[in-house]
N, C-alpha and C positions, 0 to 999 in steps of 0.2 A: 504494499500500499504505500502511496507517495507521503513523504513526510509532512508537507503541508496539510493535506488532507487529514492525516493521523492527528495532527495537533487541533485541528478544528474540532474532530470529534471528541478529543480529550477535553477541550475547554467547554463543550457544550453537554458533556457527560454521556455523548451517545456512544463512546466506546464501550462504557458498562452496560449499556442496554444490548449492544451487539453481543458482548461477551455473555450476558444472560441468556440470550436467545440461543447462542450456540450450545450453552451448556443443557437447555431444555431439549433442543433438538438431539443432542447426543444422547442424554438420559431416555428420550423417548424411542431412539433407535435401539438402545440395550433392551428396553422392555419389548421390543419387536413391535412397536407401532410406527412403521414406516409411513402411514398415510397421515399421521398427526401434524406434521408440518404443513400439509395441503389444506387441513382443516382451519389453520390458523389464519390463512391468507384471506 
């Protein structure tokens, strides 16, 4: 990811949201619910 974009994400707190989303997606994948990400959209 480009450094300026990364700084903007960190300043707005968006990086934490993205990290949390990745964690949720990974957890649901482990539980075998691969369609869960599609239902969030």
